[in-house]
C-alpha positions as CSV (number, residue, x, y, z in Angstrom):
1,M,-16.2,24.5,39.6
2,M,-13.1,22.3,40.0
3,K,-13.7,18.8,41.1
4,V,-12.1,17.8,44.4
5,A,-9.8,15.2,42.9
6,E,-9.8,13.3,39.7
7,V,-8.3,9.9,39.1
8,D,-7.3,9.6,35.5
9,R,-7.2,6.1,34.1
10,L,-3.8,4.9,33.1
11,D,-2.7,5.5,29.6
12,G,-2.5,2.6,27.2
13,D,1.3,2.6,27.5
14,G,1.1,2.3,31.3
15,S,2.5,5.7,31.9
16,G,0.3,6.2,35.0
17,S,-2.4,8.2,36.6
18,R,-2.2,12.0,36.4
19,A,-4.1,14.6,38.3
20,G,-4.0,17.0,35.3
21,P,-2.3,17.6,32.0
22,V,1.5,17.9,32.1
23,R,2.7,21.1,30.5
24,P,6.3,22.0,29.4
25,A,8.4,23.5,32.2
26,S,8.7,26.7,30.2
27,T,4.9,27.3,30.2
28,P,4.1,30.0,32.7
29,F,1.5,29.0,35.2
30,R,2.1,31.1,38.3
31,P,-0.6,33.7,37.4
32,M,-3.1,30.8,37.8
33,N,-2.1,30.3,41.5
34,A,-4.7,32.7,42.9
35,I,-7.4,31.2,40.8
36,V,-6.3,27.7,41.8
37,T,-6.5,28.7,45.4
38,V,-10.0,30.0,45.1
39,L,-11.1,26.9,43.1
40,I,-9.6,24.5,45.6
41,S,-11.2,26.4,48.5
42,L,-14.6,26.2,46.8
43,S,-14.2,22.5,46.0
44,L,-13.2,21.7,49.6
45,A,-16.3,23.6,50.7
46,V,-18.4,21.4,48.4
47,A,-16.6,18.3,49.7
48,Y,-17.6,19.1,53.3
49,G,-21.0,20.5,52.4
50,C,-23.4,19.0,50.0
51,G,-20.9,17.6,47.5
52,A,-19.5,14.7,49.5
53,R,-21.5,12.8,52.0
54,A,-20.3,11.0,55.0
55,I,-20.3,7.2,54.7
56,P,-20.5,4.4,57.3
57,L,-17.2,2.7,58.0
58,Q,-16.6,-0.5,59.9
59,S,-16.0,0.1,63.6
60,D,-12.8,-1.9,63.7
61,A,-11.0,0.4,61.2
62,S,-8.7,3.0,62.7
63,F,-8.4,4.8,59.3
64,G,-10.8,5.2,56.4
65,M,-11.3,7.0,53.1
66,H,-13.8,6.8,50.3
67,Q,-13.7,7.7,46.6
68,E,-16.8,8.6,44.7
69,N,-17.4,10.9,41.7
70,R,-13.6,11.1,41.4
71,T,-13.2,12.5,44.9
72,F,-11.1,11.3,47.7
73,V,-12.2,12.1,51.3
74,V,-10.3,11.1,54.4
75,D,-13.4,10.2,56.5
76,R,-11.6,8.7,59.5
77,P,-8.1,10.0,60.2
78,R,-6.6,8.7,63.4
79,S,-5.3,12.0,64.9
80,S,-6.9,14.9,63.1
81,P,-10.2,16.2,61.5
82,P,-11.3,14.9,58.1
83,A,-9.5,16.2,55.0
84,A,-9.7,15.8,51.2
85,V,-7.2,14.9,48.5
86,T,-7.3,17.3,45.6
87,A,-5.3,17.9,42.5
88,A,-2.0,19.6,43.6
89,E,-2.3,22.2,40.8
90,W,-4.8,23.1,38.1
91,F,-2.0,22.6,35.5
92,R,0.6,20.1,36.5
93,T,4.2,20.8,35.4
94,P,6.9,18.0,35.1
95,G,8.2,17.1,38.5
96,A,5.3,18.6,40.4
97,P,3.2,16.4,42.7
98,A,0.0,14.9,41.4
99,W,-2.1,15.2,44.6
100,A,-2.3,17.2,47.8
101,L,-3.9,16.5,51.1
102,R,-5.7,19.6,52.2
103,R,-7.8,20.9,55.1
104,N,-9.3,24.3,55.2
105,G,-7.0,25.5,52.4
106,E,-3.9,24.3,54.1
107,T,-1.7,21.7,52.4
108,L,-0.8,18.9,54.8
109,A,1.0,16.6,52.4
110,A,1.8,16.3,48.7
111,Y,2.1,13.1,46.6
112,W,4.1,12.1,43.6
113,I,2.9,9.1,41.5
114,D,5.5,7.2,39.6
115,G,3.2,5.8,36.9
116,N,3.3,2.2,38.2
117,A,1.3,2.5,41.5
118,G,4.2,3.8,43.4
119,T,3.7,7.0,45.6
120,T,6.1,9.3,47.3
121,A,4.7,11.5,50.1
122,R,6.2,14.8,51.3
123,A,5.1,17.5,53.8
124,G,4.7,20.1,51.0
125,P,4.7,20.4,47.2
126,S,8.4,21.0,46.8
127,P,10.8,18.0,46.2
128,G,12.9,19.4,49.1
129,D,10.1,19.2,51.6
130,R,10.3,16.8,54.5
131,P,9.7,13.2,53.4
132,L,6.7,11.4,54.8
133,G,7.4,8.0,53.3
134,D,6.9,5.9,50.2
135,I,4.7,3.2,48.8
136,R,6.5,0.6,46.8
137,P,4.3,-1.9,45.0
138,S,5.3,-5.4,43.8
139,W,3.2,-8.1,42.1
140,D,2.8,-11.7,43.0
141,D,1.5,-13.4,39.8
142,N,-0.2,-10.1,38.8
143,A,-1.7,-9.5,42.3
144,I,-0.4,-6.3,43.9
145,R,1.3,-6.0,47.3
146,L,2.1,-2.7,48.9
147,Q,5.3,-2.0,50.8
148,I,4.7,1.0,53.2
149,V,8.0,2.6,54.0
150,P,7.9,5.2,56.8
151,P,10.7,7.9,56.8
152,D,12.0,6.4,60.1
153,G,11.3,2.9,60.9
154,Q,11.0,-0.5,59.4
155,P,8.9,-1.1,56.2
156,I,5.5,-2.7,56.5
157,K,4.5,-5.1,53.7
158,S,1.0,-6.2,52.7
159,D,-0.2,-9.5,51.5
160,V,-2.1,-9.7,48.3
161,F,-5.7,-8.4,48.5
162,A,-7.8,-11.5,48.8
163,R,-11.5,-11.6,48.2
164,V,-13.3,-12.1,51.5
165,E,-16.8,-13.1,50.2
166,D,-18.2,-15.3,47.4
167,G,-20.0,-13.8,44.5
168,G,-17.8,-14.3,41.5
169,G,-14.7,-12.6,40.2
170,T,-11.1,-13.4,40.8
171,S,-10.0,-14.7,44.2
172,V,-7.6,-11.7,44.6
173,L,-7.3,-8.2,43.2
174,T,-5.3,-8.9,40.1
175,R,-4.4,-7.7,36.7
176,D,-5.7,-11.0,35.3
177,A,-9.3,-9.7,35.7
178,Q,-11.2,-10.3,32.4
179,T,-14.0,-7.8,32.9
180,I,-14.6,-4.9,35.2
181,L,-17.1,-7.1,37.0
182,D,-14.2,-9.2,38.2
183,V,-12.9,-6.2,40.2
184,R,-16.0,-5.6,42.2
185,G,-16.2,-7.1,45.7
186,R,-14.6,-6.9,49.1
187,Y,-10.9,-7.6,49.7
188,R,-8.5,-7.8,52.7
189,A,-4.7,-7.7,52.9
190,A,-2.8,-8.3,56.1
191,L,0.0,-5.9,57.0
192,R,3.2,-7.6,58.2
193,D,6.4,-6.4,59.8
194,A,9.9,-7.6,58.9
195,T,9.4,-10.8,60.9
196,G,6.2,-11.7,59.0
197,A,4.0,-11.0,62.0
198,E,0.6,-9.4,61.3
199,V,0.5,-5.9,62.6
200,G,-2.6,-4.6,60.8
201,W,-4.6,-4.8,57.7
202,L,-6.0,-3.0,54.6
203,R,-9.5,-3.5,53.3
204,L,-11.1,-2.5,50.1
205,R,-14.7,-2.4,48.9
206,V,-15.5,-1.8,45.2
207,G,-19.1,-1.9,43.9
208,P,-22.1,0.1,42.7
209,Y,-24.2,-0.8,45.7
210,E,-21.7,0.0,48.5
211,P,-22.1,3.3,50.4
212,A,-19.4,4.7,48.0
213,A,-18.0,3.2,44.8
214,R,-14.6,2.6,46.4
215,I,-14.0,2.4,50.2
216,Y,-10.6,2.0,51.8
217,E,-10.3,1.0,55.4
218,A,-7.3,0.1,57.6
219,Q,-6.1,-1.0,61.0
220,L,-2.6,0.6,61.0
221,P,0.5,0.1,63.1
222,A,1.7,3.2,65.0
223,S,4.6,3.7,62.6
224,V,2.3,4.5,59.6
225,S,1.0,8.1,59.7
226,D,-2.3,9.3,58.3
227,D,-0.4,11.0,55.5
228,L,1.4,7.8,54.6
229,A,-1.8,5.8,54.8
230,T,-3.3,8.3,52.3
231,A,-0.4,7.5,50.0
232,A,-1.2,3.8,50.2
233,V,-4.8,4.5,49.2
234,L,-3.6,6.6,46.2
235,S,-1.4,3.7,45.1
236,L,-4.2,1.2,45.4
237,A,-6.6,3.5,43.5
238,S,-4.0,3.8,40.7
239,E,-3.8,0.0,40.5
240,I,-7.6,-0.4,40.3
241,D,-7.6,2.2,37.6
242,W,-5.1,0.2,35.7
243,I,-7.0,-3.0,36.1
244,E,-10.3,-1.5,35.0
245,G,-8.6,0.3,32.1
246,H,-7.2,-3.0,30.8
247,S,-10.2,-5.2,31.3
248,Q,-13.3,-5.5,29.2
249,N,-16.0,-3.0,30.0
250,V,-19.3,-4.8,29.8
251,Y,-21.2,-1.5,29.9
252,Q,-20.8,-0.2,26.3
253,K,-21.9,3.3,27.1
254,D,-19.7,3.7,30.1
255,R,-16.0,4.0,29.2
256,G,-14.7,5.1,32.6
257,P,-14.0,3.3,35.9
258,L,-16.7,2.9,38.5
259,I,-16.8,6.2,40.3
260,Q,-20.4,6.4,41.6
261,S,-22.5,4.1,43.7
262,I,-26.2,3.6,44.4
263,P,-26.4,2.2,47.9
264,L,-29.2,-0.3,48.5
265,H,-29.6,0.8,52.2
């Protein structure tokens, strides 16, 4: 059975996360579409059945997602029922989106990843579909900031993701992490408008004893849709993959990023 969504670690050359292998444009893949549809439908059924459990989110978050076992689930959208992010196609061709937001087999949005934590969101899998916005990352001394750009309206920019509790590791989410243990923890980044005023926030929890291995929560301004908030999570997940892929793994038998958790309560 196809997994709901896989986050591949970045290649050593920094070429970026991919939802599946890129095949030459001349390689026929359309006969696979019916099979892909069935597999995606089955995986979504698993996501909302026994395969993906609901997790507790903080009450002050207006939007929330979690990632576990290489699965993204939109647990708390602001204006619609929960949905899941899946690989856009079983085999990805050049120029095709990496991810798709789906509910009950319907594609709500598609996402293109640029290989450096940037994400473009559209209302469908075609490059000509209606734009939903972009996520444009930047780095402050190797600590990521996200600029959220709605299709209409002023961009919203985040602060760096600062650690909000003691317990070791770096003070911010940064590419300067020495080991994967430095990444674990809880982080918060304020969201600011063009004047610098705080208009919301993004929060991140990473750890094996959280309800899920990665939890993304937000208090969003009205100009940021659920579809665009999902794009911000995909960009942040891509950055975490990069950091973990380029830091020392202290668990010799585990060569991948943290994708599962064992909640303590």
